[in-house]
C-alpha positions in Angstrom: 200.7 43.0 9.4 199.9 46.3 7.7 196.4 46.9 6.4 196.1 48.2 2.9 194.8 51.6 2.4 191.8 50.1 0.5 190.9 47.9 3.4 191.1 50.7 5.9 189.0 52.9 3.6 186.4 50.1 3.2 186.1 49.7 7.0 185.8 53.5 7.5 183.0 53.6 4.9 181.2 50.7 6.5 181.4 52.3 9.9 180.2 55.6 8.5 177.3 53.9 6.7 176.2 52.2 10.0 176.2 55.6 11.8 174.3 57.3 9.0 171.7 54.5 8.7 170.9 54.9 12.3 169.2 52.4 14.6 167.8 49.2 13.1 164.3 47.9 13.2 163.8 45.4 16.0 161.4 42.8 17.3 160.1 44.1 20.6 160.7 41.6 23.3 158.7 41.5 25.4 155.8 43.1 23.5 154.1 46.0 25.3 150.6 47.5 25.1 150.0 49.7 22.2 148.6 53.2 23.0 144.8 53.2 23.0 144.5 56.7 21.7 142.1 58.5 19.4 142.9 60.5 16.3 141.1 62.1 13.4 141.7 60.8 9.9 141.8 62.6 6.5 138.0 62.5 6.2 137.4 64.0 9.6 136.4 60.7 11.2 137.5 59.9 14.7 139.6 56.7 14.8 139.9 54.7 18.0 143.2 52.8 17.9 141.9 50.3 20.4 139.2 49.3 17.9 141.8 49.0 15.1 143.8 46.6 17.3 140.7 44.6 18.2 139.4 44.4 14.6 142.7 43.5 12.8 145.3 40.8 13.3 148.1 43.4 12.7 148.1 47.2 12.6 151.1 49.0 11.1 151.2 52.5 12.5 153.8 54.6 10.6 154.8 58.1 11.4 156.2 60.6 8.9 157.2 64.3 9.2 155.1 66.1 6.6 152.5 65.2 4.0 153.4 65.5 0.3 157.2 65.9 0.8 159.6 63.7 -1.1 160.6 61.2 1.6 157.1 61.0 3.1 155.6 60.4 -0.4 158.1 57.6 -1.1 157.2 56.0 2.3 153.5 56.3 1.7 153.7 55.0 -1.9 155.8 52.0 -0.8 153.0 51.1 1.6 150.3 51.9 -1.0 152.1 49.6 -3.5 152.5 46.9 -0.8 149.1 47.3 0.7 147.5 44.3 -1.1 150.2 41.9 0.1 150.1 43.4 3.6 146.3 43.1 3.7 146.6 39.4 2.7 148.7 38.9 5.9 146.0 40.7 8.0 147.7 44.1 8.2 145.8 47.4 8.4 148.0 50.4 7.7 147.6 53.8 9.4 149.8 56.8 8.7 150.3 59.6 11.2 151.8 63.1 10.9 151.3 66.5 12.6 149.5 67.8 9.4 146.0 69.1 9.3 143.0 67.0 8.1 143.0 69.0 4.9 146.7 68.3 4.2 146.2 64.6 4.9 143.1 64.5 2.6 145.0 66.2 -0.2 148.0 63.9 0.3 145.8 60.8 0.4 143.8 61.8 -2.7 146.9 62.8 -4.7 148.6 59.5 -4.3 145.4 57.3 -3.9 146.4 55.9 -0.5 144.1 53.0 0.4 144.6 53.5 4.1 143.8 56.1 6.8 146.1 59.1 7.5 145.8 60.6 11.0 146.0 64.4 11.3 147.8 64.8 14.6 148.2 68.5 14.7 148.2 68.5 18.6 150.8 65.7 18.7 148.8 63.4 21.0 149.2 60.3 18.9 152.9 61.1 18.3 153.4 61.5 22.0 151.4 58.4 22.9 153.7 56.3 20.8 156.8 58.1 22.1 157.9 59.1 18.6 160.8 61.5 18.6 159.8 65.0 17.4 161.9 67.3 15.3 162.5 70.8 16.7 159.6 72.1 14.6 157.2 69.6 16.2 157.0 67.2 13.3 157.3 63.5 13.9 160.4 61.6 13.0 160.0 58.7 10.5 159.2 55.6 12.6 157.0 52.6 12.3 155.3 50.2 14.8 153.7 46.8 14.2 150.9 46.0 16.6 149.7 42.5 17.0 146.6 41.8 19.1 147.0 45.2 20.9 150.7 44.8 21.6 153.7 46.5 19.9 155.8 43.6 18.5 158.1 45.5 16.2 159.6 49.0 16.1 161.5 50.7 13.4 163.0 53.8 14.9 164.4 55.0 11.5 161.7 53.9 9.1 162.7 53.5 5.4 161.1 55.4 2.6 161.2 53.2 -0.5 161.4 50.0 1.6 158.7 50.5 4.3 156.3 47.9 2.9 159.1 45.4 2.5 160.3 45.9 6.0 156.8 45.6 7.4 156.2 42.3 5.5 159.4 40.9 7.1 158.2 42.0 10.5 154.9 40.4 10.0 156.6 37.1 9.0 158.7 37.2 12.2 155.7 38.1 14.4 153.5 35.1 13.3 
């Protein structure tokens, strides 16, 4: 039986879309220990990730390439807008990029982010989470959900506008 041109075209578009979309977010099974690393936030305060894990039911650690760029702004604003709902579920949000403390502070203030942004200029946090780096040293867009010190969800191609929605789904699945 011959396939119609429209059917072949639809299948081709579907295949292309799955390649473009990249890898999907997944529940991590079995969960593994989250990196107990330190970083500096947008205020210059040292942040001990082990303390974040101990003090919060969930920690969403999201990585983005560069502060105050279009995609990174959409990702951060999604989490800002979803922060109240995520906080109700016990989630603390922490953003990480290879920007400076000053760039993170300006980014946070410009968009009134209610969460910490880690200035990871030396890439230690990026490396500890094994986040892919772009050729220029910037982090790729990824997200990790940590529950009780263990990574339980990983999004290797984190969304921009849907980051909060994706994180909420992951929290529901991780309960």
